[in-house]
Residue frames relative to the residue before (quaternion, step in Angstrom):
aa qw qx qy qz dx dy dz
X 1.0000 0.0000 0.0000 0.0000 0.00 0.00 0.00
X 0.0004 0.7817 -0.6227 0.0328 3.55 -0.91 0.99
X 0.2335 0.7655 -0.5633 0.2054 3.56 -0.49 1.19
X 0.3942 -0.7154 0.5269 0.2349 3.55 -1.04 0.77
X 0.1652 0.7703 -0.6051 0.1148 3.55 -0.95 0.92
X 0.3970 -0.7181 0.5325 0.2079 3.54 -1.28 0.50
X 0.2156 -0.7230 0.6338 0.1705 3.54 -1.33 0.38
X 0.2055 -0.7538 0.6130 0.1173 3.55 -1.02 0.89
X 0.0085 0.8050 -0.5900 0.0623 3.56 -0.78 1.08
X 0.0931 -0.8134 0.5730 0.0376 3.64 -0.14 1.23
X 0.0928 -0.7888 0.6072 0.0239 3.56 -1.08 0.76
X 0.0173 0.7834 -0.6209 -0.0227 3.57 -1.09 0.68
X 0.7941 -0.4224 0.1803 0.3982 3.57 -1.30 0.32
X 0.6565 0.5363 -0.3258 0.4186 3.61 1.07 -0.55
X 0.5585 0.6408 -0.3877 0.3566 3.59 1.18 -0.41
X 0.3576 -0.7569 0.5188 0.1734 3.56 -0.89 1.05
X 0.6064 -0.6131 0.3845 0.3295 3.55 -1.08 0.84
X 0.7003 0.4807 -0.2927 0.4391 3.62 0.75 -1.01
X 0.6439 0.5040 -0.3192 0.4791 3.57 1.03 -0.75
X 0.6335 0.5286 -0.3290 0.4593 3.58 1.00 -0.80
X 0.6399 0.5335 -0.3341 0.4408 3.60 0.91 -0.88
X 0.6535 0.5135 -0.3129 0.4597 3.55 0.95 -0.89
X 0.6320 0.5213 -0.3167 0.4780 3.57 1.05 -0.78
X 0.6631 0.5269 -0.3073 0.4339 3.56 0.85 -0.99
X 0.7043 0.4505 -0.2770 0.4736 3.58 0.83 -0.93
X 0.6052 0.5357 -0.3636 0.4633 3.60 1.16 -0.43
X 0.6204 0.5114 -0.3352 0.4911 3.59 1.27 -0.29
X 0.7512 0.4128 -0.2373 0.4572 3.58 0.70 -1.03
X 0.6855 0.4598 -0.2903 0.4840 3.61 1.22 -0.28
X 0.3366 0.7487 -0.4977 0.2802 3.58 1.20 0.42
X 0.5518 -0.5955 0.4653 0.3527 3.57 -1.22 0.52
X 0.7317 0.1959 -0.1547 0.6342 3.57 1.24 -0.50
X 0.1814 -0.8486 0.4933 0.0605 3.55 -0.30 1.27
X 0.4733 -0.6575 0.5016 0.3034 3.60 -1.06 0.72
X 0.3453 -0.7258 0.5453 0.2381 3.57 -1.13 0.53
X 0.7608 0.1967 -0.1604 0.5973 3.57 1.34 0.11
X 0.0693 -0.7691 0.6351 0.0185 3.57 -0.89 1.01
X 0.1265 -0.7953 0.5919 0.0342 3.56 -0.52 1.22
X 0.0596 -0.7888 0.6114 -0.0180 3.54 -0.45 1.29
X 0.0369 -0.8155 0.5775 -0.0116 3.57 -0.78 0.98
X 0.2807 -0.7482 0.5839 0.1433 3.54 -0.82 1.09
X 0.1983 -0.7630 0.6048 0.1129 3.55 -0.79 1.05
X 0.7876 -0.1021 0.0098 0.6076 3.55 0.35 1.33
X 0.7619 -0.3310 0.2593 0.4927 3.58 -1.22 -0.43
X 0.1225 -0.7868 0.6026 0.0537 3.56 -1.11 0.74
X 0.7206 -0.4030 0.3400 0.4502 3.55 -1.37 0.12
X 0.4863 -0.7017 0.4402 0.2780 3.61 -0.74 1.07
X 0.6181 0.5422 -0.3483 0.4500 3.61 1.10 -0.64
X 0.6182 0.5318 -0.3355 0.4716 3.59 1.07 -0.73
X 0.6640 0.5141 -0.3039 0.4499 3.57 0.90 -0.94
X 0.6614 0.5021 -0.3015 0.4685 3.60 0.94 -0.88
X 0.6380 0.5339 -0.3188 0.4541 3.56 0.98 -0.87
X 0.6676 0.5093 -0.3007 0.4521 3.59 0.89 -0.93
X 0.6317 0.5417 -0.3318 0.4443 3.59 0.95 -0.82
X 0.6565 0.4937 -0.3061 0.4811 3.59 1.07 -0.73
X 0.6888 0.4986 -0.2787 0.4464 3.57 0.97 -0.90
X 0.5418 0.6381 -0.3928 0.3808 3.60 1.19 -0.49
X 0.6134 0.5653 -0.3379 0.4359 3.58 1.18 -0.54
X 0.7319 0.4314 -0.2197 0.4796 3.57 1.19 -0.61
X 0.8033 0.2223 -0.0703 0.5480 3.58 1.06 -0.81
X 0.5441 -0.6138 0.4609 0.3387 3.56 -1.24 0.44
X 0.1244 0.8068 -0.5556 0.1580 3.54 0.34 1.32
X 0.1356 -0.7555 0.6365 0.0754 3.55 -0.89 0.97
X 0.1525 -0.8183 0.5521 0.0480 3.58 -0.62 1.12
X 0.0643 -0.7786 0.6242 -0.0002 3.54 -0.77 1.14
X 0.1175 -0.8072 0.5762 0.0511 3.57 -1.09 0.64
X 0.2505 -0.7038 0.6426 0.1704 3.52 -1.06 0.87
X 0.4921 -0.6802 0.4527 0.3004 3.59 -0.82 0.91
X 0.7741 0.0663 -0.0479 0.6278 3.55 1.20 -0.59
X 0.6469 -0.5232 0.3860 0.3984 3.55 -1.28 0.30
X 0.1395 -0.8255 0.5460 0.0319 3.58 -0.58 1.22
X 0.5414 -0.5985 0.4165 0.4186 3.56 1.22 -0.34
X 0.6750 -0.5496 0.3283 0.3668 3.55 -1.23 0.56
X 0.6497 0.5490 -0.3333 0.4068 3.61 0.88 -0.88
X 0.7079 0.4455 -0.2605 0.4822 3.59 0.79 -1.00
X 0.6369 0.5415 -0.3224 0.4441 3.55 1.07 -0.77
X 0.6834 0.4698 -0.2833 0.4817 3.59 0.91 -0.90
X 0.6035 0.5591 -0.3498 0.4481 3.58 1.05 -0.72
X 0.6531 0.5120 -0.2934 0.4745 3.57 0.97 -0.90
X 0.6814 0.4986 -0.2875 0.4523 3.57 0.93 -0.93
X 0.6289 0.5262 -0.3338 0.4649 3.61 0.99 -0.81
X 0.6589 0.5127 -0.3076 0.4565 3.58 0.88 -0.89
X 0.6874 0.5031 -0.2813 0.4418 3.57 1.04 -0.76
X 0.5736 0.6325 -0.3845 0.3508 3.63 1.01 -0.71
X 0.4033 -0.7392 0.5003 0.2017 3.55 -1.00 0.92
X 0.7211 0.4565 -0.2375 0.4639 3.58 1.14 -0.62
X 0.5721 -0.6088 0.4386 0.3312 3.55 -1.23 0.54
X 0.7326 0.3465 -0.2147 0.5451 3.59 1.06 -0.69
X 0.0513 -0.8078 0.5859 -0.0397 3.56 -0.81 1.10
X 0.1952 -0.7584 0.6133 0.1031 3.56 -0.99 0.94
X 0.2801 -0.7527 0.5791 0.1402 3.54 -0.94 0.98
X 0.0041 -0.8037 0.5938 -0.0388 3.58 -0.81 1.03
X 0.3116 -0.7022 0.6069 0.2036 3.57 -1.08 0.80
X 0.4569 -0.7466 0.4150 0.2482 3.57 -0.86 0.93
X 0.6957 0.3849 -0.3263 0.5112 3.60 1.15 0.36
X 0.5693 0.5791 -0.3810 0.4420 3.58 1.26 0.37
X 0.3571 -0.7186 0.5593 0.2078 3.55 -1.29 0.38
X 0.2261 -0.7847 0.5683 0.1009 3.56 -0.73 1.10
X 0.4223 -0.7046 0.5061 0.2629 3.56 -0.74 1.03
X 0.6780 -0.5827 0.2737 0.3548 3.60 -1.01 0.88
X 0.7641 0.3501 -0.2060 0.5011 3.62 1.04 -0.66
X 0.2736 0.7970 -0.5056 0.1852 3.60 1.21 0.29
X 0.7355 0.4410 -0.2617 0.4429 3.60 0.54 -1.14
X 0.6453 0.5332 -0.3209 0.4430 3.59 0.95 -0.86
X 0.6824 0.4903 -0.2890 0.4587 3.58 0.85 -0.95
X 0.7094 0.4733 -0.2759 0.4435 3.57 0.84 -0.96
X 0.6762 0.4750 -0.3055 0.4731 3.58 0.92 -0.82
X 0.5997 0.5451 -0.3578 0.4638 3.60 1.08 -0.64
X 0.6650 0.4923 -0.2949 0.4780 3.57 0.95 -0.89
X 0.6338 0.5451 -0.3251 0.4422 3.57 0.98 -0.84
X 0.6995 0.4690 -0.2622 0.4711 3.55 0.87 -1.00
X 0.6699 0.5266 -0.2979 0.4304 3.57 0.88 -0.99
X 0.7983 0.2963 -0.1302 0.5078 3.59 0.95 -0.91
X 0.3988 -0.7434 0.4511 0.2911 3.57 1.33 0.18
X 0.2710 0.7788 -0.5078 0.2495 3.56 0.84 1.07
X 0.4083 -0.7049 0.5265 0.2431 3.56 -1.24 0.50
X 0.7898 0.0708 -0.0358 0.6082 3.58 1.22 -0.42
X 0.0329 -0.7861 0.6172 -0.0030 3.56 -1.01 0.88
X 0.0825 -0.7800 0.6195 0.0327 3.55 -0.92 0.99
X 0.2447 -0.7563 0.5792 0.1809 3.56 -1.28 -0.19
X 0.6009 -0.4898 0.4534 0.4398 3.54 -1.31 -0.05
X 0.1955 -0.7673 0.5963 0.1320 3.57 -1.22 0.49
X 0.3086 -0.7074 0.6062 0.1921 3.50 -1.24 0.61
X 0.2291 -0.7949 0.5478 0.1246 3.58 -0.47 1.17
X 0.0456 -0.7918 0.6088 -0.0172 3.55 -0.86 1.06
X 0.4612 -0.6620 0.5003 0.3142 3.57 -1.17 0.47
X 0.7347 -0.4476 0.2793 0.4264 3.59 -1.27 0.02
X 0.6695 0.4467 -0.2950 0.5150 3.58 1.32 -0.16
X 0.5332 -0.6703 0.3599 0.3699 3.55 1.36 0.41
X 0.4165 0.6742 -0.4956 0.3555 3.56 1.17 0.55
X 0.4920 -0.6865 0.4596 0.2747 3.55 -0.95 0.94
X 0.1930 -0.7869 0.5796 0.0869 3.54 -0.92 0.96
X 0.8005 -0.1899 0.2152 0.5261 3.57 0.25 -1.33
X 0.3466 -0.6689 0.5993 0.2707 3.53 -1.37 0.18
X 0.1358 -0.7711 0.6159 0.0873 3.55 -0.97 0.86
X 0.0062 -0.8027 0.5929 -0.0647 3.55 -0.42 1.31
X 0.1916 -0.7828 0.5866 0.0796 3.54 -1.25 0.47
X 0.6718 -0.4433 0.3715 0.4628 3.61 -1.26 0.11
X 0.4252 -0.7531 0.4581 0.2053 3.58 -1.04 0.76
X 0.7556 0.4043 -0.2085 0.4714 3.59 0.87 -0.96
X 0.6758 -0.5149 0.3556 0.3894 3.55 -1.24 0.57
X 0.7124 0.4537 -0.2784 0.4572 3.61 0.76 -0.98
X 0.6275 0.5297 -0.3333 0.4632 3.59 1.13 -0.64
X 0.6434 0.5239 -0.3113 0.4634 3.56 0.99 -0.86
X 0.6990 0.4719 -0.2745 0.4620 3.58 0.86 -0.97
X 0.5941 0.5630 -0.3567 0.4504 3.57 1.15 -0.56
X 0.7103 0.4437 -0.2449 0.4885 3.59 1.05 -0.80
X 0.5255 0.7130 -0.3800 0.2666 3.56 1.17 -0.68
X 0.6337 0.5474 -0.3338 0.4328 3.60 1.04 -0.70
X 0.7685 0.4065 -0.1781 0.4610 3.56 1.05 -0.82
X 0.7926 -0.0740 0.0377 0.6040 3.59 1.14 -0.49
X 0.5657 -0.5861 0.4518 0.3638 3.55 -1.29 0.25
X 0.1335 -0.8476 0.5113 0.0487 3.63 -0.28 1.24
X 0.6463 0.4600 -0.3198 0.5181 3.60 1.23 0.47
X 0.3456 -0.7324 0.5500 0.2042 3.59 -0.82 1.00
X 0.4309 -0.7601 0.4249 0.2367 3.55 -0.33 1.30
X 0.7093 0.4765 -0.2831 0.4355 3.60 0.84 -0.93
X 0.6812 0.4875 -0.2860 0.4653 3.58 1.28 -0.12
X 0.5546 0.6874 -0.3739 0.2830 3.61 1.18 -0.22
X 0.0867 -0.6971 0.7053 0.0952 3.44 -1.43 0.52
X 0.0313 0.8299 -0.5542 0.0561 3.59 -0.78 0.98
X 0.5130 -0.6147 0.4990 0.3316 3.53 -1.33 0.25
X 0.5251 -0.6705 0.4348 0.2926 3.55 -0.81 1.07
X 0.6494 0.5407 -0.3259 0.4239 3.58 0.88 -0.92
X 0.6574 0.5138 -0.3091 0.4564 3.60 0.93 -0.90
X 0.6569 0.5073 -0.3047 0.4672 3.58 1.01 -0.84
X 0.6808 0.4899 -0.2974 0.4562 3.58 0.91 -0.89
X 0.6207 0.5377 -0.3370 0.4606 3.60 1.01 -0.80
X 0.7181 0.4484 -0.2358 0.4772 3.57 1.08 -0.77
X 0.6419 -0.5770 0.3119 0.3971 3.57 1.24 0.20
X 0.4588 -0.7208 0.4257 0.2978 3.58 1.31 0.24
X 0.6928 -0.4129 0.3612 0.4680 3.56 -1.32 -0.16
X 0.1562 -0.7711 0.6087 0.1026 3.56 -1.24 0.51
X 0.5762 -0.5833 0.4453 0.3599 3.55 -1.28 0.35
X 0.3139 0.7185 -0.5443 0.2984 3.55 -0.01 1.36
X 0.2836 -0.8266 0.4533 0.1757 3.60 0.35 1.25
X 0.8298 0.1636 -0.2073 0.4916 3.54 -1.00 1.08
X 0.7887 0.2904 -0.1425 0.5228 3.61 1.16 -0.46
X 0.2498 0.7983 -0.5106 0.1991 3.60 1.22 0.46
X 0.7139 0.4489 -0.2530 0.4741 3.55 0.89 -0.97
X 0.6428 0.5489 -0.3159 0.4308 3.55 0.90 -1.01
X 0.6899 0.4720 -0.2890 0.4666 3.60 0.86 -0.91
X 0.6078 0.5363 -0.3547 0.4660 3.60 1.09 -0.60
X 0.6413 0.5095 -0.3313 0.4685 3.61 0.96 -0.82
X 0.6186 0.5446 -0.3361 0.4559 3.59 1.02 -0.82
X 0.6873 0.4764 -0.2857 0.4679 3.59 0.85 -0.93
X 0.6374 0.5144 -0.3249 0.4729 3.58 1.03 -0.72
X 0.6326 0.5217 -0.3254 0.4709 3.57 1.03 -0.77
X 0.6314 0.5372 -0.3213 0.4577 3.59 1.03 -0.79
X 0.7095 0.4187 -0.2414 0.5129 3.57 1.20 -0.58
X 0.4936 -0.7115 0.3829 0.3217 3.56 1.34 0.34
X 0.3085 0.7263 -0.5463 0.2808 3.56 1.02 0.75
X 0.4265 -0.7443 0.4709 0.2058 3.56 -1.06 0.80
X 0.2034 -0.7908 0.5740 0.0613 3.52 -0.96 1.06
X 0.0377 0.7734 -0.6325 -0.0187 3.52 -1.34 0.31
X 0.1419 -0.7631 0.6227 0.0990 3.56 -1.20 0.59
X 0.3251 -0.7040 0.5932 0.2163 3.54 -1.11 0.73
X 0.4785 -0.6743 0.4850 0.2849 3.56 -0.97 0.83
X 0.6028 0.5971 -0.3450 0.4014 3.56 1.10 -0.71
X 0.4454 -0.6587 0.5369 0.2818 3.57 -1.10 0.73
X 0.0257 -0.8252 0.5634 -0.0305 3.57 -0.66 1.14
X 0.7550 0.2642 -0.1652 0.5770 3.58 1.29 -0.15
X 0.2181 -0.7145 0.6469 0.1531 3.52 -1.13 0.79
X 0.1335 -0.8293 0.5421 0.0218 3.57 -0.44 1.26
X 0.3384 -0.7526 0.5308 0.1935 3.57 -0.73 1.05
X 0.1147 -0.7795 0.6150 0.0318 3.54 -0.92 1.01
X 0.2038 -0.7965 0.5573 0.1162 3.58 -0.55 1.13
X 0.7191 -0.4741 0.3005 0.4096 3.57 -1.31 0.19
X 0.6840 0.4756 -0.2871 0.4729 3.59 1.22 -0.38
X 0.3425 0.7801 -0.4747 0.2208 3.60 1.31 0.01
X 0.7444 0.3917 -0.2230 0.4927 3.59 0.79 -1.00
X 0.5863 0.5762 -0.3663 0.4359 3.57 1.14 -0.58
X 0.6552 0.5117 -0.3102 0.4612 3.59 1.04 -0.80
X 0.7095 0.4269 -0.2402 0.5065 3.57 1.21 -0.49
X 0.6642 0.4247 -0.3179 0.5267 3.52 1.10 0.74
X 0.6690 0.5355 -0.3589 0.3700 3.53 -1.33 0.13
X 0.7441 -0.4422 0.2953 0.4044 3.50 -1.38 0.22
X 0.6506 0.5361 -0.3245 0.4290 3.60 0.91 -0.90
X 0.6710 0.4856 -0.2984 0.4743 3.57 0.93 -0.92
X 0.6268 0.5370 -0.3260 0.4609 3.57 1.02 -0.81
X 0.6501 0.5179 -0.3141 0.4588 3.61 0.93 -0.91
X 0.6840 0.4754 -0.2951 0.4680 3.59 0.93 -0.84
X 0.6078 0.5249 -0.3535 0.4797 3.58 1.11 -0.59
X 0.6145 0.5464 -0.3283 0.4648 3.57 1.06 -0.80
X 0.6605 0.5019 -0.2964 0.4734 3.60 0.95 -0.90
X 0.6250 0.5402 -0.3229 0.4618 3.57 1.05 -0.84
X 0.6800 0.4854 -0.2890 0.4674 3.59 0.89 -0.95
X 0.6232 0.5400 -0.3421 0.4505 3.59 1.02 -0.73
X 0.6520 0.4937 -0.3183 0.4794 3.60 1.01 -0.73
X 0.6271 0.5276 -0.3282 0.4698 3.57 1.06 -0.76
X 0.6403 0.5164 -0.3055 0.4796 3.56 1.09 -0.76
X 0.6497 0.5475 -0.3094 0.4270 3.56 0.97 -0.89
X 0.7377 0.3684 -0.2219 0.5204 3.59 1.01 -0.79
X 0.4802 -0.7211 0.3849 0.3183 3.56 1.38 0.28
X 0.3127 0.7266 -0.5394 0.2886 3.56 1.04 0.80
X 0.7610 0.1428 -0.0992 0.6250 3.56 1.23 -0.59
X 0.4540 -0.6585 0.5255 0.2899 3.56 -1.29 0.37
X 0.6882 -0.4512 0.3610 0.4388 3.57 -1.31 0.09
X 0.6277 0.5263 -0.3242 0.4731 3.56 1.08 -0.76
X 0.6232 0.5304 -0.3291 0.4712 3.59 1.00 -0.87
X 0.6312 0.5612 -0.3226 0.4273 3.55 0.93 -0.98
X 0.6902 0.4757 -0.2768 0.4698 3.59 0.82 -1.00
X 0.6620 0.5131 -0.3072 0.4517 3.58 0.91 -0.92
X 0.6824 0.4926 -0.2890 0.4563 3.58 0.92 -0.91
X 0.6178 0.5301 -0.3437 0.4682 3.58 1.05 -0.70
X 0.6832 0.4786 -0.2807 0.4747 3.58 0.99 -0.85
X 0.7497 0.4277 -0.2284 0.4503 3.59 0.78 -1.04
X 0.8052 0.2599 -0.1268 0.5177 3.58 0.94 -0.87
X 0.6639 0.5469 -0.3187 0.3983 3.55 0.85 -0.97
X 0.6976 0.4816 -0.2784 0.4516 3.55 0.89 -0.92
X 0.5378 0.6158 -0.4005 0.4137 3.58 1.22 -0.42
X 0.6460 0.5536 -0.3176 0.4188 3.57 1.06 -0.78
X 0.6479 0.5004 -0.3192 0.4774 3.58 1.25 -0.22
X 0.4982 0.6656 -0.4151 0.3694 3.56 1.31 0.02
X 0.6882 -0.4303 0.3869 0.4375 3.53 -1.39 0.06
X 0.5959 -0.6107 0.3935 0.3423 3.60 -1.01 0.88
X 0.6383 0.5342 -0.3270 0.4475 3.60 0.98 -0.81
X 0.6463 0.5079 -0.3136 0.4754 3.57 1.02 -0.79
X 0.6351 0.5234 -0.3216 0.4682 3.57 1.00 -0.84
X 0.6331 0.5302 -0.3273 0.4592 3.60 0.94 -0.85
X 0.6739 0.4954 -0.2948 0.4622 3.59 0.91 -0.89
X 0.6221 0.5298 -0.3342 0.4697 3.60 1.07 -0.71
X 0.6390 0.5197 -0.3174 0.4699 3.59 0.96 -0.90
X 0.6955 0.4886 -0.2784 0.4473 3.56 0.82 -1.02
X 0.7000 0.4866 -0.2734 0.4455 3.59 0.89 -0.93
X 0.8019 0.3236 -0.1520 0.4786 3.60 0.86 -0.98
X 0.8157 0.3191 -0.1223 0.4667 3.61 0.94 -0.84
X 0.7365 0.3490 -0.2146 0.5383 3.59 1.23 -0.11
X 0.2315 -0.7426 0.6065 0.1644 3.53 -1.35 0.25
X 0.4116 -0.7186 0.5054 0.2424 3.56 -0.83 0.98
X 0.5270 -0.6238 0.4750 0.3279 3.54 -1.18 0.62
């Protein structure tokens, strides 16, 4: 298989050098290699990461973009998508590990089934590379869209999508914690086709603050804003809005330990 595609790799100040290196080599050692790697700094980053990238630019087709200040993930990804030269784009988190056949498997599935977005299962690991949980999702387009109203059924760090479909749907937006989820909603409204591979293709690092970031007043407020946008574009009804605020929104105000147990019981699978 020979096909041109881009990889988007956003970086910000909290990202660690050793984790980034592992991510980078998991990209360039793929069985199907990208012909363009778009790395974007969201404000200042670790100086070791910056030096490493400058050296690697001599060997690989790396395009380096820089935000003068931290703009957040939504604006950063929007800028990177617009910049990519290829129609097929792979999204990568800079502290995750991509299994060697990730891109080949996903692009093959995309082409074979004429899909606009393909995700996969992820294996969640802690900062010491110990295995925690598997996060799997519905596989078929209709199954994914059926779940979309109630939860995010696509693992963001595992996606490969078509640039045209994303741009038609309005690209990423500045919506903290829900940048990806809202993009999937807009793509679904435009009848773009989704798919998930059952196979684990990404090892996703989960730090001790993972569940803390998904709780509290700030997270609840952003979920409220996300639902209001879904209501505005008529993806959900007023009744849906109220039910989701009660069933899901209020959960985010619970104790962090309770939230962690809810995630593990309903959204994850133990090894």
